[in-house]
N, CA, C and O of each residue as an XYZ file, in Angstrom:
440
protein
N     245.581     88.851     50.679
C     245.895     90.251     50.772
C     246.372     90.722     49.370
O     247.058     89.999     48.648
N     245.991     91.912     49.041
C     246.314     92.558     47.757
C     245.854     91.776     46.551
O     246.570     91.677     45.555
N     244.614     91.198     46.643
C     244.002     90.622     45.464
C     243.385     91.773     44.692
O     242.632     92.567     45.256
N     243.695     91.873     43.411
C     243.182     92.934     42.560
C     243.391     94.310     43.188
O     242.404     94.996     43.457
N     244.633     94.747     43.437
C     244.886     95.994     44.149
C     244.431     97.245     43.353
O     244.251     98.311     43.941
N     244.247     97.119     42.033
C     243.850     98.295     41.246
C     242.349     98.299     40.939
O     241.869     99.180     40.226
N     241.614     97.332     41.464
C     240.172     97.229     41.267
C     239.432     98.031     42.356
O     239.879     98.132     43.498
N     238.301     98.583     41.958
C     237.494     99.345     42.918
C     236.370     98.487     43.487
O     235.527     99.001     44.222
N     236.334     97.219     43.174
C     235.257     96.317     43.619
C     235.690     95.554     44.858
O     236.859     95.198     45.008
N     234.744     95.312     45.735
C     234.978     94.482     46.915
C     235.298     95.281     48.170
O     235.082     96.491     48.238
N     235.815     94.574     49.147
C     236.122     95.117     50.463
C     237.520     94.679     50.897
O     237.987     93.609     50.507
N     238.184     95.504     51.703
C     239.464     95.120     52.275
C     239.463     95.452     53.762
O     238.700     96.301     54.223
N     240.322     94.774     54.497
C     240.468     95.002     55.908
C     241.341     96.228     56.216
O     241.985     96.790     55.330
N     241.345     96.621     57.483
C     242.198     97.735     57.914
C     243.680     97.447     57.661
O     244.435     98.341     57.280
N     244.094     96.181     57.877
C     245.499     95.848     57.700
C     245.985     96.139     56.285
O     247.022     96.775     56.096
N     245.235     95.674     55.298
C     245.614     95.905     53.911
C     245.584     97.390     53.592
O     246.452     97.880     52.870
N     244.600     98.120     54.116
C     244.550     99.552     53.888
C     245.741    100.271     54.520
O     246.311    101.183     53.921
N     246.118     99.853     55.740
C     247.234    100.485     56.421
C     248.532    100.259     55.643
O     249.332    101.182     55.493
N     248.744     99.043     55.152
C     249.942     98.766     54.339
C     249.926     99.631     53.102
O     250.957    100.195     52.733
N     248.779     99.752     52.448
C     248.675    100.601     51.248
C     248.989    102.062     51.576
O     249.664    102.755     50.815
N     248.487    102.508     52.716
C     248.704    103.898     53.153
C     250.199    104.140     53.388
O     250.734    105.174     52.988
N     250.868    103.184     54.035
C     252.292    103.311     54.301
C     253.077    103.279     53.007
O     254.035    104.039     52.860
N     252.704    102.418     52.052
C     253.379    102.388     50.751
C     253.285    103.761     50.052
O     254.274    104.247     49.503
N     252.107    104.370     50.076
C     251.947    105.650     49.448
C     252.788    106.731     50.139
O     253.374    107.580     49.469
N     252.847    106.702     51.454
C     253.680    107.664     52.176
C     255.141    107.504     51.825
O     255.846    108.500     51.666
N     255.618    106.274     51.698
C     257.017    106.030     51.329
C     257.248    106.542     49.902
O     258.277    107.165     49.639
N     256.319    106.296     48.981
C     256.436    106.758     47.622
C     256.529    108.289     47.579
O     257.373    108.843     46.875
N     255.671    108.957     48.325
C     255.676    110.407     48.364
C     256.982    110.943     48.960
O     257.508    111.953     48.493
N     257.489    110.292     49.957
C     258.750    110.696     50.573
C     259.877    110.574     49.573
O     260.711    111.474     49.464
N     259.915    109.444     48.820
C     260.940    109.278     47.792
C     260.847    110.375     46.738
O     261.867    110.911     46.307
N     259.639    110.707     46.326
C     259.473    111.768     45.347
C     260.045    113.108     45.857
O     260.738    113.826     45.136
N     259.730    113.408     47.109
C     260.258    114.642     47.689
C     261.784    114.658     47.819
O     262.429    115.672     47.552
N     262.339    113.547     48.223
C     263.806    113.473     48.370
C     264.485    113.653     47.036
O     265.457    114.402     46.945
N     264.006    112.991     45.992
C     264.646    113.096     44.682
C     264.358    114.445     44.003
O     265.153    114.923     43.194
N     263.217    115.047     44.342
C     262.928    116.368     43.800
C     263.905    117.403     44.403
O     264.387    118.281     43.688
N     264.186    117.303     45.669
C     265.113    118.224     46.308
C     266.554    117.963     45.916
O     267.363    118.891     45.887
N     266.892    116.712     45.611
C     268.256    116.341     45.265
C     268.561    116.604     43.778
O     269.690    116.394     43.335
N     267.594    117.046     43.035
C     267.769    117.302     41.597
C     268.323    116.079     40.851
O     269.288    116.179     40.093
N     267.698    114.948     41.082
C     268.053    113.718     40.371
C     266.996    113.519     39.277
O     266.019    112.802     39.496
N     267.173    114.141     38.104
C     266.114    114.126     37.106
C     265.756    112.756     36.563
O     264.583    112.498     36.290
N     266.727    111.872     36.397
C     266.421    110.550     35.822
C     265.512    109.756     36.764
O     264.530    109.155     36.326
N     265.835    109.757     38.023
C     265.020    109.002     38.988
C     263.663    109.694     39.196
O     262.637    109.033     39.353
N     263.677    111.022     39.193
C     262.424    111.761     39.356
C     261.476    111.493     38.221
O     260.269    111.404     38.446
N     261.966    111.362     37.018
C     261.097    111.041     35.845
C     260.457    109.672     36.037
O     259.266    109.495     35.778
N     261.243    108.712     36.489
C     260.707    107.375     36.765
C     259.610    107.443     37.835
O     258.559    106.821     37.684
N     259.847    108.180     38.890
C     258.838    108.304     39.949
C     257.602    109.013     39.426
O     256.489    108.644     39.801
N     257.755    110.014     38.578
C     256.595    110.709     38.032
C     255.772    109.794     37.117
O     254.545    109.893     37.078
N     256.438    108.921     36.396
C     255.721    107.950     35.525
C     254.945    106.969     36.429
O     253.849    106.535     36.073
N     255.508    106.627     37.579
C     254.832    105.715     38.505
C     253.749    106.407     39.318
O     252.982    105.739     40.010
N     253.672    107.718     39.250
C     252.713    108.475     40.087
C     251.256    108.127     39.730
O     250.434    107.947     40.629
N     250.937    108.033     38.467
C     249.550    107.753     38.090
C     249.110    106.368     38.565
O     248.045    106.265     39.174
N     249.874    105.297     38.319
C     249.444    103.996     38.874
C     249.368    103.992     40.400
O     248.505    103.332     40.979
N     250.268    104.727     41.048
C     250.258    104.762     42.506
C     249.005    105.497     43.039
O     248.413    105.092     44.039
N     248.628    106.562     42.359
C     247.439    107.279     42.760
C     246.177    106.398     42.530
O     245.274    106.375     43.367
N     246.133    105.697     41.421
C     245.039    104.770     41.121
C     244.964    103.702     42.197
O     243.877    103.403     42.691
N     246.099    103.122     42.569
C     246.179    102.123     43.618
C     245.639    102.661     44.925
O     244.866    101.986     45.604
N     246.043    103.886     45.290
C     245.612    104.487     46.535
C     244.107    104.753     46.545
O     243.443    104.495     47.549
N     243.566    105.260     45.449
C     242.128    105.492     45.374
C     241.348    104.186     45.398
O     240.302    104.107     46.041
N     241.831    103.179     44.721
C     241.155    101.879     44.693
C     241.144    101.271     46.086
O     240.101    100.794     46.534
N     242.269    101.275     46.779
C     242.313    100.715     48.119
C     241.415    101.495     49.071
O     240.745    100.900     49.915
N     241.394    102.820     48.946
C     240.502    103.647     49.766
C     239.060    103.354     49.510
O     238.266    103.297     50.450
N     238.687    103.162     48.246
C     237.286    102.868     47.903
C     236.887    101.522     48.487
O     235.781    101.375     49.006
N     237.760    100.556     48.408
C     237.444     99.215     48.953
C     237.316     99.266     50.477
O     236.499     98.563     51.072
N     238.138    100.111     51.089
C     238.012    100.277     52.558
C     236.708    100.957     52.928
O     236.079    100.607     53.926
N     236.295    101.947     52.110
C     234.985    102.576     52.309
C     233.863    101.517     52.185
O     232.914    101.513     52.968
N     233.993    100.631     51.194
C     233.017     99.573     51.023
C     232.924     98.691     52.261
O     231.837     98.230     52.610
N     234.053     98.448     52.933
C     234.064     97.632     54.131
C     233.233     98.274     55.236
O     232.687     97.588     56.101
N     233.149     99.591     55.193
C     232.354    100.322     56.205
C     230.886    100.510     55.722
O     230.071    101.115     56.419
N     230.576     99.984     54.529
C     229.220    100.113     54.014
C     228.975    101.456     53.350
O     227.822    101.834     53.143
N     230.005    102.170     53.017
C     229.918    103.503     52.372
C     230.291    103.411     50.907
O     230.948    102.460     50.483
N     229.877    104.383     50.149
C     230.278    104.498     48.767
C     231.755    104.813     48.694
O     232.304    105.458     49.587
N     232.398    104.362     47.640
C     233.823    104.638     47.435
C     234.139    106.099     47.221
O     235.288    106.518     47.361
N     233.113    106.888     46.878
C     233.320    108.316     46.694
C     233.727    109.031     47.981
O     234.262    110.138     47.919
N     233.490    108.437     49.121
C     233.876    109.035     50.397
C     235.377    109.214     50.519
O     235.851    110.020     51.321
N     236.128    108.460     49.721
C     237.598    108.546     49.791
C     238.115    109.936     49.360
O     239.237    110.302     49.712
N     237.333    110.696     48.620
C     237.798    112.031     48.190
C     237.529    113.114     49.235
O     237.921    114.265     49.049
N     236.861    112.751     50.333
C     236.599    113.721     51.387
C     237.908    113.935     52.146
O     238.541    112.959     52.549
N     238.324    115.166     52.349
C     239.593    115.417     53.052
C     239.645    114.765     54.432
O     238.681    114.849     55.192
N     240.709    114.148     54.745
C     241.020    113.478     56.005
C     240.170    112.248     56.289
O     240.322    111.643     57.350
N     239.279    111.855     55.377
C     238.491    110.643     55.595
C     239.380    109.408     55.567
O     239.067    108.401     56.202
N     240.488    109.481     54.831
C     241.446    108.380     54.794
C     241.981    108.013     56.148
O     242.229    106.841     56.433
N     242.161    109.020     56.992
C     242.630    108.757     58.342
C     241.564    108.002     59.174
O     241.902    107.145     59.990
N     240.300    108.327     58.956
C     239.201    107.641     59.623
C     239.201    106.179     59.214
O     238.913    105.302     60.029
N     239.526    105.908     57.935
C     239.519    104.549     57.432
C     240.599    103.696     58.102
O     240.502    102.469     58.113
N     241.601    104.325     58.646
C     242.664    103.580     59.356
C     242.190    102.989     60.667
O     242.726    101.985     61.137
N     241.169    103.624     61.263
C     240.750    103.207     62.612
C     239.347    102.616     62.699
O     239.053    101.878     63.639
N     238.488    102.918     61.755
C     237.102    102.451     61.797
C     237.015    100.933     61.611
O     237.746    100.345     60.814
N     236.111    100.322     62.360
C     235.895     98.882     62.229
C     234.898     98.636     61.101
O     233.885     99.327     61.002
N     235.184     97.660     60.258
C     234.303     97.333     59.154
C     233.014     96.665     59.583
O     232.898     96.171     60.705
N     232.049     96.655     58.680
C     230.790     95.960     58.947
C     231.016     94.452     58.944
O     231.793     93.926     58.146
N     230.322     93.766     59.854
C     230.421     92.302     59.898
C     229.446     91.729     58.890
O     228.418     92.330     58.580
N     229.786     90.564     58.389
C     228.884     89.856     57.464
C     228.825     90.492     56.091
O     229.756     91.171     55.657
N     227.738     90.264     55.435
C     227.534     90.807     54.088
C     227.040     92.232     54.119
O     226.303     92.626     55.023
N     227.448     93.008     53.127
C     226.814     94.282     52.869
C     226.674     94.386     51.340
O     226.964     93.422     50.632
N     226.248     95.508     50.842
C     225.981     95.603     49.376
C     227.247     95.461     48.543
O     227.156     95.306     47.325
N     228.439     95.509     49.168
C     229.704     95.426     48.463
C     230.354     94.055     48.545
O     231.390     93.831     47.918
N     229.783     93.151     49.288
C     230.301     91.794     49.378
C     230.440     91.286     50.811
O     229.985     91.917     51.766
N     231.068     90.152     50.925
C     231.280     89.510     52.213
C     232.393     90.206     52.987
O     233.273     90.840     52.406
N     232.335     90.076     54.282
C     233.373     90.654     55.151
C     234.726     90.004     54.877
O     234.844     88.780     54.934
N     235.756     90.810     54.579
C     237.068     90.221     54.328
C     237.685     89.635     55.602
O     238.543     88.756     55.530
N     237.257     90.114     56.739
C     237.783     89.601     57.987
C     237.400     88.143     58.199
O     238.240     87.322     58.569
N     236.154     87.829     57.970
C     235.695     86.464     58.139
C     236.100     85.583     56.977
O     236.311     84.384     57.160
N     236.211     86.139     55.807
C     236.649     85.349     54.650
C     238.059     84.886     54.793
O     238.377     83.763     54.402
N     238.951     85.731     55.356
C     240.349     85.338     55.522
C     240.552     84.384     56.699
O     241.544     83.657     56.745
N     239.643     84.387     57.619
C     239.749     83.451     58.771
C     239.193     82.101     58.460
O     239.291     81.178     59.269
N     238.597     81.969     57.268
C     237.997     80.698     56.880
C     236.610     80.506     57.435
O     236.074     79.401     57.361
N     236.002     81.551     57.994
C     234.675     81.482     58.549
C     233.667     81.898     57.494
O     234.035     82.515     56.495
N     232.436     81.577     57.696
C     231.392     82.033     56.780
C     231.103     83.486     57.015
O     231.408     84.024     58.080
N     230.515     84.131     56.024
C     230.250     85.583     56.095
C     228.877     85.864     56.622
O     228.350     86.949     56.377
N     228.265     84.945     57.335
C     226.898     85.251     57.835
C     226.909     85.656     59.272
O     225.855     85.943     59.840
């Protein structure tokens, strides 16, 4: 889990995507709390971390799209990220690689 989290290559399971989604929600909540509390030092740190966090979120979304056999560009479609939380990935190989579900279970990807 979380191998190359900033890479756009490969496929990930729903579990890894859900954890990534929750991490981004927590990060956004922290940003909002510190923005309202007028804590400039902490807010600056969070703003510096915003770009890597957005890259991480886009990369994880693209890999989840790959698990469904779709292009990573689908991640920019509004509310498609919610569909990625529930959709079942393709079994076996697709053009983006082997199924992460079978690879993590120690089974072959055929």
